[in-house]
NUKOLKE-543597 format. One record per residue (C-alpha): residue number from 1; chain; x, y, z. Coordinates in Angstrom, 1 decimal. Last residue first. Example, Ala and Ser with C-alpha at 12.3 -4.5 7.8 and 13.67 -1.06 7.14 Angstrom:
+-----+--------+--------+--------+--------+
| num | chaine |     xx |     yy |     zz |
+-----+--------+--------+--------+--------+
|   2 |      A |   13.7 |   -1.1 |    7.1 |
|   1 |      A |   12.3 |   -4.5 |    7.8 |
+-----+--------+--------+--------+--------+
END
This chain:
+-----+--------+--------+--------+--------+
| num | chaine |     xx |     yy |     zz |
+-----+--------+--------+--------+--------+
| 260 |      A |   44.4 |   20.2 |  -27.7 |
| 259 |      A |   40.6 |   21.5 |  -27.6 |
| 258 |      A |   40.3 |   25.2 |  -26.4 |
| 257 |      A |   37.3 |   25.9 |  -28.5 |
| 256 |      A |   39.5 |   25.3 |  -31.6 |
| 255 |      A |   37.8 |   28.3 |  -33.3 |
| 254 |      A |   36.8 |   28.9 |  -36.8 |
| 253 |      A |   34.3 |   31.7 |  -37.8 |
| 252 |      A |   32.7 |   31.3 |  -41.3 |
| 251 |      A |   31.8 |   34.7 |  -42.6 |
| 250 |      A |   28.5 |   35.6 |  -44.1 |
| 249 |      A |   28.8 |   38.4 |  -46.7 |
| 248 |      A |   28.2 |   42.1 |  -46.0 |
| 247 |      A |   32.1 |   42.8 |  -45.5 |
| 246 |      A |   33.3 |   45.9 |  -44.0 |
| 245 |      A |   36.7 |   44.4 |  -43.3 |
| 244 |      A |   37.9 |   46.9 |  -40.7 |
| 243 |      A |   34.5 |   47.1 |  -38.9 |
| 242 |      A |   33.9 |   43.4 |  -38.8 |
| 241 |      A |   37.3 |   42.7 |  -37.4 |
| 240 |      A |   36.8 |   45.4 |  -34.6 |
| 239 |      A |   33.4 |   43.7 |  -34.0 |
| 238 |      A |   35.1 |   40.4 |  -33.5 |
| 237 |      A |   37.7 |   41.7 |  -31.2 |
| 236 |      A |   34.9 |   43.4 |  -29.2 |
| 235 |      A |   33.1 |   40.1 |  -29.0 |
| 234 |      A |   36.0 |   38.3 |  -27.6 |
| 233 |      A |   36.3 |   41.0 |  -24.8 |
| 232 |      A |   32.6 |   40.5 |  -24.1 |
| 231 |      A |   33.1 |   36.8 |  -23.7 |
| 230 |      A |   35.3 |   37.3 |  -20.7 |
| 229 |      A |   38.7 |   35.8 |  -20.6 |
| 228 |      A |   40.3 |   38.5 |  -18.3 |
| 227 |      A |   43.1 |   41.2 |  -18.5 |
| 226 |      A |   42.5 |   42.0 |  -22.0 |
| 225 |      A |   44.4 |   42.9 |  -25.2 |
| 224 |      A |   42.8 |   43.1 |  -28.7 |
| 223 |      A |   43.4 |   42.0 |  -32.1 |
| 222 |      A |   42.1 |   42.5 |  -35.7 |
| 221 |      A |   42.8 |   41.4 |  -39.2 |
| 220 |      A |   45.8 |   39.3 |  -38.6 |
| 219 |      A |   46.9 |   38.2 |  -42.2 |
| 218 |      A |   46.9 |   34.5 |  -43.4 |
| 217 |      A |   45.7 |   35.8 |  -46.7 |
| 216 |      A |   42.9 |   33.5 |  -47.4 |
| 215 |      A |   42.5 |   32.4 |  -43.5 |
| 214 |      A |   41.7 |   35.9 |  -42.5 |
| 213 |      A |   43.2 |   35.8 |  -38.9 |
| 212 |      A |   41.5 |   37.0 |  -35.7 |
| 211 |      A |   43.4 |   37.6 |  -32.5 |
| 210 |      A |   42.6 |   37.9 |  -28.6 |
| 209 |      A |   45.7 |   38.6 |  -26.6 |
| 208 |      A |   45.4 |   37.9 |  -22.9 |
| 207 |      A |   47.6 |   39.9 |  -20.4 |
| 206 |      A |   50.7 |   39.3 |  -18.2 |
| 205 |      A |   52.5 |   42.4 |  -17.1 |
| 204 |      A |   50.8 |   45.7 |  -17.9 |
| 203 |      A |   53.9 |   47.8 |  -18.7 |
| 202 |      A |   56.6 |   45.5 |  -20.3 |
| 201 |      A |   54.1 |   43.0 |  -21.6 |
| 200 |      A |   54.0 |   39.2 |  -21.1 |
| 199 |      A |   51.7 |   37.2 |  -23.3 |
| 198 |      A |   48.5 |   35.0 |  -22.9 |
| 197 |      A |   46.7 |   33.2 |  -25.7 |
| 196 |      A |   43.2 |   33.6 |  -27.5 |
| 195 |      A |   42.6 |   32.3 |  -30.8 |
| 194 |      A |   40.2 |   33.1 |  -33.9 |
| 193 |      A |   40.3 |   32.0 |  -37.6 |
| 192 |      A |   38.4 |   33.6 |  -40.1 |
| 191 |      A |   36.6 |   32.3 |  -43.1 |
| 190 |      A |   35.4 |   33.5 |  -46.4 |
| 189 |      A |   36.5 |   37.0 |  -45.9 |
| 188 |      A |   39.2 |   36.9 |  -48.6 |
| 187 |      A |   38.7 |   34.3 |  -51.4 |
| 186 |      A |   39.5 |   30.7 |  -52.3 |
| 185 |      A |   40.1 |   29.3 |  -48.8 |
| 184 |      A |   42.9 |   27.0 |  -47.8 |
| 183 |      A |   42.0 |   26.0 |  -44.2 |
| 182 |      A |   40.2 |   22.8 |  -45.1 |
| 181 |      A |   40.2 |   21.4 |  -41.4 |
| 180 |      A |   36.7 |   20.2 |  -41.8 |
| 179 |      A |   35.8 |   23.8 |  -42.6 |
| 178 |      A |   32.1 |   23.6 |  -41.5 |
| 177 |      A |   32.5 |   22.0 |  -38.1 |
| 176 |      A |   29.3 |   22.5 |  -36.8 |
| 175 |      A |   27.8 |   24.4 |  -34.0 |
| 174 |      A |   24.2 |   24.4 |  -32.9 |
| 173 |      A |   23.2 |   20.8 |  -31.9 |
| 172 |      A |   26.7 |   19.8 |  -31.1 |
| 171 |      A |   27.3 |   22.8 |  -28.7 |
| 170 |      A |   27.4 |   20.7 |  -25.6 |
| 169 |      A |   29.5 |   23.0 |  -23.2 |
| 168 |      A |   33.0 |   22.2 |  -22.2 |
| 167 |      A |   33.8 |   25.6 |  -20.6 |
| 166 |      A |   37.4 |   26.7 |  -21.7 |
| 165 |      A |   39.2 |   28.0 |  -18.6 |
| 164 |      A |   41.2 |   25.1 |  -17.4 |
| 163 |      A |   43.8 |   26.2 |  -14.9 |
| 162 |      A |   47.6 |   26.5 |  -15.3 |
| 161 |      A |   49.3 |   27.2 |  -12.1 |
| 160 |      A |   49.5 |   30.9 |  -11.1 |
| 159 |      A |   52.5 |   32.9 |  -12.2 |
| 158 |      A |   54.5 |   34.4 |   -9.4 |
| 157 |      A |   55.4 |   37.9 |   -9.5 |
| 156 |      A |   58.6 |   38.6 |   -7.5 |
| 155 |      A |   59.0 |   41.7 |   -5.5 |
| 154 |      A |   61.7 |   44.2 |   -5.4 |
| 153 |      A |   61.0 |   47.0 |   -3.0 |
| 152 |      A |   64.5 |   48.0 |   -2.5 |
| 151 |      A |   64.7 |   47.4 |    1.2 |
| 150 |      A |   62.8 |   44.0 |    0.6 |
| 149 |      A |   65.1 |   42.9 |   -2.3 |
| 148 |      A |   68.0 |   43.7 |   -0.1 |
| 147 |      A |   66.6 |   41.4 |    2.8 |
| 146 |      A |   65.8 |   38.6 |    0.5 |
| 145 |      A |   69.3 |   38.6 |   -0.9 |
| 144 |      A |   70.8 |   38.5 |    2.8 |
| 143 |      A |   68.3 |   35.7 |    3.7 |
| 142 |      A |   69.3 |   33.7 |    0.5 |
| 141 |      A |   72.9 |   34.0 |    1.4 |
| 140 |      A |   75.5 |   35.8 |   -0.5 |
| 139 |      A |   79.2 |   35.2 |   -1.6 |
| 138 |      A |   79.1 |   36.5 |   -5.2 |
| 137 |      A |   81.1 |   34.5 |   -7.7 |
| 136 |      A |   78.7 |   34.7 |  -10.7 |
| 135 |      A |   77.3 |   31.3 |   -9.8 |
| 134 |      A |   76.4 |   32.6 |   -6.5 |
| 133 |      A |   74.7 |   35.5 |   -7.9 |
| 132 |      A |   72.5 |   33.2 |  -10.1 |
| 131 |      A |   71.7 |   30.9 |   -7.0 |
| 130 |      A |   70.5 |   34.0 |   -5.0 |
| 129 |      A |   68.5 |   35.2 |   -7.7 |
| 128 |      A |   66.7 |   31.8 |   -7.7 |
| 127 |      A |   66.1 |   31.7 |   -4.0 |
| 126 |      A |   65.4 |   35.4 |   -3.6 |
| 125 |      A |   62.4 |   35.7 |   -6.1 |
| 124 |      A |   62.5 |   35.4 |   -9.9 |
| 123 |      A |   59.2 |   36.2 |  -11.8 |
| 122 |      A |   60.0 |   40.1 |  -12.6 |
| 121 |      A |   60.3 |   39.4 |  -16.3 |
| 120 |      A |   63.4 |   37.2 |  -15.5 |
| 119 |      A |   65.6 |   39.8 |  -17.1 |
| 118 |      A |   64.0 |   42.6 |  -14.7 |
| 117 |      A |   64.9 |   40.5 |  -11.6 |
| 116 |      A |   68.3 |   39.8 |  -12.7 |
| 115 |      A |   69.0 |   43.6 |  -13.4 |
| 114 |      A |   67.4 |   44.5 |  -10.0 |
| 113 |      A |   69.5 |   41.9 |   -8.2 |
| 112 |      A |   72.7 |   43.3 |  -10.0 |
| 111 |      A |   71.9 |   46.9 |   -8.8 |
| 110 |      A |   71.0 |   45.8 |   -5.2 |
| 109 |      A |   74.5 |   44.0 |   -5.2 |
| 108 |      A |   76.3 |   47.3 |   -6.0 |
| 107 |      A |   74.5 |   49.1 |   -3.2 |
| 106 |      A |   75.3 |   46.4 |   -0.9 |
| 105 |      A |   79.0 |   46.4 |   -1.7 |
| 104 |      A |   79.2 |   50.0 |   -1.4 |
| 103 |      A |   77.5 |   49.9 |    2.0 |
| 102 |      A |   80.0 |   47.3 |    3.0 |
| 101 |      A |   82.8 |   49.2 |    1.9 |
| 100 |      A |   81.9 |   52.3 |    3.9 |
|  99 |      A |   80.2 |   55.2 |    2.4 |
|  98 |      A |   82.4 |   58.6 |    2.4 |
|  97 |      A |   82.1 |   60.7 |    5.3 |
|  96 |      A |   81.4 |   64.4 |    4.4 |
|  95 |      A |   78.4 |   64.6 |    6.7 |
|  94 |      A |   80.2 |   62.6 |    9.4 |
|  93 |      A |   83.3 |   64.9 |    9.2 |
|  92 |      A |   80.7 |   67.7 |    9.5 |
|  91 |      A |   79.5 |   66.4 |   12.8 |
|  90 |      A |   82.9 |   65.3 |   14.2 |
|  89 |      A |   84.4 |   68.8 |   13.5 |
|  88 |      A |   81.3 |   70.3 |   15.2 |
|  87 |      A |   81.7 |   68.2 |   18.3 |
|  86 |      A |   78.8 |   66.3 |   19.7 |
|  85 |      A |   77.5 |   66.9 |   23.3 |
|  84 |      A |   74.0 |   66.5 |   22.2 |
|  83 |      A |   73.0 |   69.9 |   23.8 |
|  82 |      A |   76.2 |   71.3 |   22.3 |
|  81 |      A |   75.5 |   69.9 |   18.7 |
|  80 |      A |   72.0 |   71.6 |   18.9 |
|  79 |      A |   73.5 |   74.9 |   20.0 |
|  78 |      A |   75.9 |   74.8 |   17.1 |
|  77 |      A |   73.5 |   74.0 |   14.4 |
|  76 |      A |   72.2 |   77.5 |   14.2 |
|  75 |      A |   68.9 |   79.3 |   13.9 |
|  74 |      A |   66.8 |   76.8 |   15.6 |
|  73 |      A |   68.0 |   77.7 |   19.0 |
|  72 |      A |   66.9 |   81.3 |   18.4 |
|  71 |      A |   68.4 |   84.0 |   21.0 |
|  70 |      A |   71.1 |   81.8 |   22.2 |
|  69 |      A |   71.6 |   80.3 |   18.8 |
|  68 |      A |   72.9 |   83.6 |   17.6 |
|  67 |      A |   75.4 |   83.9 |   20.3 |
|  66 |      A |   76.7 |   80.5 |   19.6 |
|  65 |      A |   77.1 |   81.3 |   16.0 |
|  64 |      A |   79.0 |   84.5 |   17.1 |
|  63 |      A |   81.3 |   82.5 |   19.2 |
|  62 |      A |   81.9 |   80.0 |   16.5 |
|  61 |      A |   83.6 |   82.3 |   14.2 |
|  60 |      A |   84.3 |   80.3 |   11.1 |
|  59 |      A |   83.3 |   83.0 |    8.9 |
|  58 |      A |   80.8 |   80.8 |    7.0 |
|  57 |      A |   81.3 |   78.9 |    4.0 |
|  56 |      A |   82.4 |   82.0 |    2.0 |
|  55 |      A |   79.1 |   82.5 |    0.2 |
|  54 |      A |   77.1 |   79.2 |    0.5 |
|  53 |      A |   79.6 |   76.8 |   -1.1 |
|  52 |      A |   79.2 |   74.3 |   -4.1 |
|  51 |      A |   80.8 |   76.3 |   -6.7 |
|  50 |      A |   79.0 |   79.6 |   -5.9 |
|  49 |      A |   76.0 |   79.4 |   -8.4 |
|  48 |      A |   75.3 |   75.8 |   -7.3 |
|  47 |      A |   75.6 |   76.8 |   -3.6 |
|  46 |      A |   72.8 |   79.4 |   -4.2 |
|  45 |      A |   70.6 |   77.0 |   -6.0 |
|  44 |      A |   71.0 |   74.3 |   -3.1 |
|  43 |      A |   70.0 |   77.0 |   -0.6 |
|  42 |      A |   67.0 |   78.0 |   -2.4 |
|  41 |      A |   66.1 |   74.3 |   -2.7 |
|  40 |      A |   66.4 |   73.9 |    1.1 |
|  39 |      A |   64.5 |   77.0 |    1.7 |
|  38 |      A |   61.6 |   75.7 |   -0.4 |
|  37 |      A |   61.8 |   72.3 |    1.9 |
|  36 |      A |   61.1 |   74.4 |    4.8 |
|  35 |      A |   63.6 |   74.2 |    7.7 |
|  34 |      A |   63.8 |   71.9 |   10.8 |
|  33 |      A |   66.9 |   70.0 |    9.9 |
|  32 |      A |   65.5 |   66.5 |    9.6 |
|  31 |      A |   62.3 |   67.7 |    8.4 |
|  30 |      A |   63.9 |   69.7 |    5.5 |
|  29 |      A |   66.0 |   66.5 |    4.8 |
|  28 |      A |   63.0 |   64.5 |    4.4 |
|  27 |      A |   61.2 |   67.0 |    2.2 |
|  26 |      A |   64.3 |   67.2 |    0.0 |
|  25 |      A |   64.2 |   63.6 |   -0.7 |
|  24 |      A |   67.0 |   61.2 |    0.5 |
|  23 |      A |   68.6 |   59.3 |   -2.6 |
|  22 |      A |   71.2 |   62.0 |   -3.1 |
|  21 |      A |   72.6 |   61.8 |    0.3 |
|  20 |      A |   76.2 |   63.3 |    0.3 |
|  19 |      A |   74.9 |   66.3 |   -1.8 |
|  18 |      A |   71.9 |   66.8 |    0.6 |
|  17 |      A |   74.1 |   66.6 |    3.7 |
|  16 |      A |   76.7 |   69.1 |    2.0 |
|  15 |      A |   73.8 |   71.6 |    1.5 |
|  14 |      A |   72.5 |   71.2 |    5.0 |
|  13 |      A |   75.9 |   71.7 |    6.4 |
|  12 |      A |   76.4 |   74.7 |    4.2 |
|  11 |      A |   73.2 |   76.4 |    5.5 |
|  10 |      A |   74.2 |   75.9 |    9.2 |
|   9 |      A |   77.7 |   77.3 |    8.4 |
|   8 |      A |   76.2 |   80.3 |    6.5 |
|   7 |      A |   74.1 |   81.0 |    9.7 |
|   6 |      A |   70.3 |   80.6 |    9.8 |
|   5 |      A |   67.7 |   83.2 |   10.5 |
|   4 |      A |   64.2 |   82.4 |   11.9 |
|   3 |      A |   61.4 |   84.8 |   10.6 |
|   2 |      A |   60.0 |   86.7 |   13.5 |
|   1 |      A |   56.7 |   85.8 |   15.0 |
+-----+--------+--------+--------+--------+
END
């Protein structure tokens, strides 16, 4: 099978389309025009070296293009336009056409929605974002904002209602309040205070922070992040503290056990 050939005009049309649609992937463009994506990259590189044009942007001789398309319909855009009853001037005018005011407005709104969504730590959905936009002077509806969020893959991450996670077990026969709220120790590593809380992170979202503080220096000597409240995660934090301090003496571990 012979290798398909393409006119300079067809190449230039593909290059202009890519430049006018920067958000569309090269793979999608190659499928739309029936050429390999590596070929599209090659044409873009050639156009870049020639100030955005493929050689001389074609000879303008439509009859030669038509003749080439008769032998290989995929080699020229001319035959495709003729079959679709579309003029060349109209086709290239479409490729160079600037976005309408509505598209520009939608693009600006999408940018602002992304900013509000990020500022809310990805919690706000369409209702709250709509109210913020309306206060800023934008005339938008909740339905329109929701549609823009869906088109741009912007989703609200809702926080689950607070649930009690501390198990109310009877430790009275095994655990005792040794410190009796006397948190002023006389030496390091006499008593450690532990706690668990949840925090928001940029990459992982909400996670649990396990921390251990030496009551003498009030310094955090160990901490770990986890996605669950499993006992193993707490024990990892304790093992880290033991490894850091290297103490052989007994240490009092103080925890509030979830009591407020």
